[in-house]
N, C-alpha and C positions, 0 to 999 in steps of 0.2 A: 414655768413656759416654755421650754424647750421639749420636753417630756411630751406636752398637748403637739406641738408642732409635729413631732416624728412619731404619734401615736404609741407608747413605746408597750402602753400594756398591750394593745391589742399583737404587736411584737411578738412581745414574750406569750402570749399565748400560742404565735404560730409557731415560733420556734421550737415549744415541747410540743408541739402536737409533728414535728418534722423529726425531733428527733426520737419518740415514738415509733413511727415509720421507717428511720433508718436501723433501731434497735431490734425489729421486727426480719425475720428470719428468712423471710422470702425477699430481703431488701432487695440483690444482687440478680435476681430472677431477669430485670429488665433491668441490661446496662447502662443505655441510652437515659431512664428514666431516674434511674440513681444516680446518676452524673447531673441532671439538674436538678435533683433533692439538693446534693448536695455542694453545689452552688447557689441554690436558694440560702441554703444555713450560713452561709461564709456572708453573703451581702446580709442577710438580717441580724450575724453577730457582728457586724462590722455597722449597721447603721444605729444598733443597743450602744455600742463602743462610743459611740460618738456622742449617742443622747447621757452617757455615764458621764463623759467627761466636759463635755460643756454645761451641765446642771454642777460641775460638784467646780470649775470653775467660776462663775455665778457665784456657786455659795461662798466660795472664798473671798472672791471682792466685795461681797457686800459685808463678809468679814470683818473682811481691812478698812470699811467706811465706817459701820460700827465701833470700831476699834478707835479711827480715828476722830471719831465724834467724840469720843472721850478723855479726849487728848493724847493720846497714845502715837508715837511716830513713827508712821507707817507708809510714808510717800514713796519711797524707793522699794520697798516688797510690793505696794498697790502698783509699780510703771512695770515691774517687771511682769509680776498677775497680768498687766490686759496687755504687754507685750504679746507674750504667750498667746492668750486667748482673740489677740489679730491673726497673729500666724498660723496659730489652730485652723482661725476660719478660712484662712487666704487656701489652705490646703482644703478646706472641705469642697470651698468653690471651684479649683482647681477640678477636686475629684467628679462636680457634678456637670462638668462641662467632656466627660469623655463619653465615649461614642464605639461601638464596632461591636462584634459576636466575641472577641479574643481582648477586649481592653482591659478587661481583668485576669489575666495567666502572668502566671510567671514568664519569662523575655531570657533567649539566648541572644548576648549582647559579640561580635562581633570587632573588632578594629583592624587595618590595616594600614601600615603610611604609608604615603605613595611616593614617586622620585624624589632622590635625594641624601640616601641613606644614612648616615649617622643621623643628621640633623633630622629628617622626619622620624625615625625610628623612635627618638626620641619624644619628639611630640606626639606621639602612639602611646608613650607608657606615663606622661604625663595627663592625656587624654584617661587609659584607663585606672589612672589614680582619679581623675577629677569623678568617672561615674561611681568609682567603688565608695570613696566618701560621700557621692550621695546618696548611692545607697543603705549604708551606716546610719546618716542622718537621721533616714525614712525608714530603719527599722528594720531594714530586708536584710537575707541573709544570701551570698552570694560565693561560688566555688568555681573559679578556674578549671577551666575540662582541657584547655588548649592552651600554651601559651611556647612560642618559638624567640626565642633570645634575639637580640640584635649581636651584632661581631664585635660591636665595641661599647656599644651603650642602646639604651632603650629595648624596643620589641620588635622584630616582623611581622608576626601575629599572635594575636588573641584570642578568644571565645572564654567568655564567663558565663554563667546559668543565675539570674538573680532573681529571687522567691519572694512575693510578698502582695499582695491584694491592690492589680493596677497596674504593675509593673510594665505591662506592654502597651498597655496606655498610657503609659504618664512620659514610657523612654521611648514611641512612636516619633515623637516630637524632633529625635535627634538622629532621626535615616539619612546620610548624607555627606555631603564633603566637610571638612572644619580645617580650616585655615589659623597659620600661627607668622606672626610676625614680632622676630624679636632680635637683641644682640647676641648672636651664635656664642653659649658658650665652649665649642670647638672649630671656633675659629680664629688663629692666634692674633690676627689682625682688628677683631672686635668688630667687623661689620654685622653688617644686617640681613638679617635671614627669613626667607617666606617658608615655611614649610605647611605640609598638605596629607591629613591623614583622614579615610572615609571609614562612617559606623554606621554597621546593620546592625536591625534588632529585629525579632523572630519570638512569635509567640509560642512557650513549651507547649504540644500538643499532647492531650490524653489520649490513650489506645482506644477511646470511644469513637475516635473518628478514622474513618477507614482509607486509610489510604495505602494505597496497591503498589508494593514496591516489588520488581522480581531480582528473584538471583543472579540472571542470565546480566541485568542492566548492569549490578555492581562490580566493581573494579577495589578489590580488599586488599594494603599493601600493610606489612606491619615492620617497625622500627624500633631502633632503641630510644625513649624519651628524653630529651635533650632541658628541658626547663625544672621548672623550681617543684617540688613534690615529696624531698625526703630522700636521705642519700642509698634509697632502697630502688629508686622509682625507674634509675635508668642503666638496672644493672640486666635487664630481661629485654627482648624485642615485645615489649607490652603493649606501646604505643601505634594506635589505627589511624589509618584513612581510607577514605571511604570515598570512591568517585561514582557518582550517576553518569553514567555514562549518557543517557538520553536528552539532559539535561546543561551537561559538566558540573553539575555543583558535587563541589570537594567540600568534606565536612571532614575532621580529627578528633583526636581526644587521647590523650596519655597523661591523665591525672591520677590514674589507678597503677597500681603495680599489676594487677589481672586484667591479660589481654582480651578475656570474658567481657569484664568490664565495659573498660573502655570501650568494646565493639558496640556494647548494648547502648550508652551515652551517644557514640558516634552516630546509632542505627536512629537514636531518638533524636537529634539534632537534623538528620535530614530529612526524617518525617516531620519535622516541623516546619524547617524551611521549603519542602516541596506542598507542603500545606498552605503555608503563606502564599509560593508563587500562584497557585491555583484560584484562590480566592481573593487576589489582585486585580487577577482579570474580571471579579466582578461586581466590584466597587469601586465610587469614583474618585477616592484617594488616591486608584492607582495613576492619575494622573499626576499627582505629586509625587507619589514615590519615582516614578519615575524620572521627572525633571529630576529630582535630588541625585541619582545613578548614574552622574555623568561622570566623565575621564577626574582624575583624583587632581588634579591642576588647577591654572588662574578659569575665574570663570564661572565653575561650578560651584563652587560654597557653599554651602546654605549660613555659615558664621565664620564669623573673624573673631579674632586674638590678638590685640597689639600691645604687644607689652613696651615697645618703643618707637616712637618717640613720644610716646604720650601712652597711657594705659587705659581700653575700653573692650570690651566686646558687644560685637552689635550681629544682631541676628537678619539675615540681608530678604529672608521672607516680609518677619513681620516689624523689620524696622525698628523692633526694641532694642536698644541698647544700655548697657551699668556702664559705672565706668572701675566699677571698682572688680579690676578683671582676677587680684586675687583671689576674694572671694567665690568667685564663679569657677576659677581651676581649684579650689580648695570643697567645690559640691556645691554651690548656692546656683542652682537648677532653674529651684520651683519658677521665679520670674519669668524665664523665657519658655518652660512648659507652659505655664497659663497663658501667656503669650499666643503664643503655637494655636494651645486649642478653642481659643477666641478665633482666631485667624484664620482657622482651617474650617470651621463652622461658617463662618460670610464667604467663603471662596468657593 
């Protein structure tokens, strides 16, 4: 059934033809065309993977029904398989809503706490954990490229790169200010506090995109690493901070022992941010992004996470909300991502 829907035999033939083209000695002569072929291969591989998984899942469900008709007790196993299939179909449906030329790209995720000292810095670290848990559940890989620890707890800033198909398209929904309401663990009087942190997401841009960066426009500073990264990472001035003077964009990297490697990653982040800033001017979604990039304070939040006096997470753009706040903070972002993708198509 699903093999017919996806026309898998045709796609397998198409994939084989692409593999022959990639194996050709002249494949890299045209960089732009080569990247397009590689991207097409990735898309075909994803489609075939979906087809294989759906076919297997349906086959397993049919087998459980056959066993059940013979008197075997399979209700629990069948329920698990049906729930897994439903969740997977929800993921596929979400992917069909993705749009934009960089939707399939890897993404840089940056989190900054708002005013409020330790309380907001702790909230920023909670958000980081939420996104890394989400990435783990999706089967994505991630690396912290910059981590500035808070003075007492939490983080002052963090940048991570998350790698996987459609990461940027999925995390696009998270750009903006996130608000937390809870009884503060740092308040001896157990009072309720409100904290804010901002989240920004940029697609990883490969070398085929021509972004001109003049050396005279850069200020490059080196310093000693202070974040996580092993006992030797902070023994030399290997961390790199690059300021792009015309735009004021500042990027930094400190996860490698080598200053050269940190500079290379920082330049990659800078290229991605400059590219994103440029294409934002050319797309309709720019209005949404700019509306979300407000002060990290009251009235600008895109989502609220309330842990006291009740527990609920609510997206203020889509009006979608979930009572299981703990599940959301543990990385269950799929319902929010899907509701945002549906909402943005209507705006």
